[in-house]
N, C-alpha and C positions, 0 to 999 in steps of 0.2 A: 141843694146844689152848691158845689163850690163856686163862690161868686166870680172868680176871674176866669175860670175854665169855659172854653167854648166848645172844643172838640175833645171828645173822651175816646180812648182805645180800650174797649171792654172784652176781657176773655171770656170765651164761652165754653161749655163742656166739650171734651173731646170724645165722649161717649155717653157716660152716665149723667143723666139730667140733673142729679143732685150736686154736681161738681161746679156749682156757681155761687159766687158770694152774695150776701145779703146787699152789699154796696153796690155790686154790678146791677142786681135787680132793681135797686132804687134809681139808679142813674138811667136805666134803660125806660123806666116809666116816667122819668121827668124830662128828658131831652125832647126837643121839637121833631127831631127826625133821626131814624136808624139807617145808617148805611151798611148795606148787608152784601156779602159775596154772592149768595144765593138766596134771594128772598123766599124761595119755597122751602127750603131747609130752615132758614133762620124764622121763618113764620111758624113753623112747628114748635119751636122753642119759646117764642113769645106767646103762642096760644097756650102752651103748657103752663105759663105762669100769668096768664090773663093780662098780658101787657098789650095795650092797643095804642101804638104809635105808627105814624107814617114810615113805610119802608121804602127805600130807594136802592136800587142795584148799583153796586160799586165793586168791579171786579178787574181782573188783569187786562181784560179786553177793551174796556172803556175808561179806565182810570185817567189816561192822559187827556182824553176829551172832556172828563169832568172837573178835573182839578179846579180850573179858573173859575167855573160856575159856583163851584162849592165854596171856594175862598170868598167870592163875592158875597155869598149867603152868610158865611161865617163872620165876615167883616160888618155885616149889617145886624149882627147880633143874634142870628139864629144859632141854637145849641144843637149839635149833633153827637151821636155815639157811632164808632166805627167797629163791626164786628165781622168775623170771618166765619167760614162753615164751622170751624171748631178750633178751639185753642186761641192764642193771642194774636191779633192782627199784626203783620208785618213779619211774622216769623214764618218764612216761605209762603206768605200770603200777602195780597195786596195791603197797603199801609205806608210803606216807606216814602212814596213820592208825596201824598197829601200831608204827611207829618212834616217833611222837609219844606214844603212850600209854605205851610202854616208858620213854621219857626222863622222863615225867611220874611214873612209878612207880619211878624210879631203878634200872631194869634196863638193864644194860650191853649196848651195841649197838655192832657194828662193821661197817663196809662195805668189802668188798675192792675194790681196783681191777680194772677189767676192761672188757670189751666194752660199747660204747654207740654206737648206729648213727649219731647225728648227728655224732660227732667225725671219723670218716674222710670222711663226706660234706662237711663244713665244710672240712677240710684240703685235699682234692682238687678242690673247686669253684674255686680261684683267686681267691675273693673275700676282703676282708679277714677276718683271724681274730683280730686282736689285741683286737677288741671286737665282741661280738655279743650277740643276744637270742635264747633259745631259748623259744618258744611251745608246742611240742608240737602237738596237734591243735586246730585251729580249731574252735570250736562249730559243731555242725550247723545250729542254727536259731537259737534265742534267744541273743542277743548276739553273733552272727557279724558283723553290719553295724558294730556299734560297734568291735569287734576289728580289723576290716579298716581302719576309719577310723583307729584308733590306729597301725596299722603304716604308714600313709601319712606319719606325722610321725616315725617312727623313723629315726635317722641311722646306726645300728649294722647290721651285716649280720644279717639275719633268718633264722632256721632254723625250720622247720615240719616235722611228720610229716603224711603224708597217705595215704589209702587209695587203691587203684587205681581205684575206680569213682567217686571224688570228684575226681581229679586235674584233669580237664578243667574242671570247674566252678570249681574254685579258681583255675586259671591265667586263666580268662577274667575273673573277678572282680578278680584282681591287675592284669591288663591294663588293665582299666577304670579301677582306682582309682591305680596307680603309673604306669600309662603303658606303651606297647608296647616301648619301648626300654630298660627297666630290665634290667640284666643279672641272670640266674638260672643255677642249676644244679639238675637233677633226678637224683638217685642211686637206684637201686632194686636189689633183690636182692643188696645188699653181702655180699661174701665169698663169695657162692654162684657156681655154674657161669655162670649168665647174668647176672652183675653188669654193669650198664650206667649211664653217667653221661653226661647230655646238657647241654652248656654253650650259652649264647648269651643273646639278649634273651628276655624273656617271649613275645613274639610268636613268635620261632624255636622255642623250646622246645615252645610250644602246638601249632605247626604240625607239628612231630616227632611228637608223640603223638596228633594228630588221626586218628581212625578206625583207631586201633591197639588191639588187645586188649592191656590191660596187666595184669601179674601182679606180685606181691611187694609188700613193705612199701617206702614211698617217703619219701625225705628231700628237702625242697625247700629250697635256700639262695637267698636273694635279696639282692641288694646294697641297702644303706641309702641313703636320700635323700641329695641333696647338701646340704651345710651352708649 
């Protein structure tokens, strides 16, 4: 283990169990405690790799209550790894708050490189990846219209996360705001058996998914506006 590090942010596979680094497996097997967004889901991964470490629940609904207690334990010398259900912690998942407070308390933090859903979706979209903006999930209600209007001014490639039941609504709103002919790419179930990427105009992508039952996490990549 890296001598000075106390908290590790460890990316986990977004689908395919093989997409985890040797270093990530070593860190998970050496820390004292693993903080997991969903202990049941993470338990499957750890069991697959025969990692037997204490799991503690750490998610969006309890992170504010947990932070001070975790800081105290970290300051006492306990080593921890933070993992999310899939991908890199703090990317549209819990992690930012704990990392910020660790930095304020001079607690060493290290983030391992690894899986993040938007990277393969962006690269395989065929849209410019030299400059892009990652917006994560759009606001569900308050602030949604404002955010969409801001995207209308964006000249870089836009990357969004979306849930299956909101994809149609989001595509329709983007068509109305950005125009039906704006190029886009939708990737879902990345690295899994039913991985799918659909490219085309916003209208073409919307027509493809119309009346379909959609499953899996979704990455939506949209071309930036013309300069």
